[in-house]
Residue, then its C-alpha position, 0 to 999 in steps of 0.5 A: x724638318x727643314x722646308x724650302x719654298x721657291x718664293x722669297x719675300x718681295x717676288x712678283x708672282x701670279x696665282x695659278x689656281x683657286x678663286x684668285x686665279x690669274x691675279x698678280x701681286x708682290x709677296x709680303x711674307x713667307x711661312x716656310x713651316x706651313x709652305x705658305x705665302x701671303x700675296x698682296x691683294x690675293x685671298x682677302x679675308x674678312x676679320x672682325x676687329x674689336x677696339x682695344x682703346x678709345x683711339x683704336x677703332x674697331x670694325x670689319x677689316x679686310x686683310x690678306x690670308x696665306x695661300x700655299x706656295x705651290x699655287x703661285x709662280x714667279x713672274x720674270x721682271x724682264x720677259x714678264x712671263x710666269x717662269x720656273x726658277x733655275x739656279x746658277x753659279x755666277x763668275x764670282x762664285x755666288x749662287x743666284x736664281x735665274x729665269x728659265x725662259x730668258x736666263x735673267x738673274x733675279x738676285x745677286 
């Protein structure tokens, strides 16, 4: 089964629900099979890391955990508002994602 996610790596997003509601961040990675994304500074998890060698220190580290892609919304760079993503065919025949509010093209 092929799954699609409306968010891509590098997009600026805002969290719509959950503990981190209202936080903004950049998408670090996308996991399409699970329909999840990892957002910078959102859903921080505590991990206990064991030292692998004498030079590699162990300890408690904090890292981002995945959240469902349906809980985030793309933020437009031009108007600065959370927006749904539309699709448009440009003059040269390329498909592009556009902002539904201001019709700004996200990627060429």
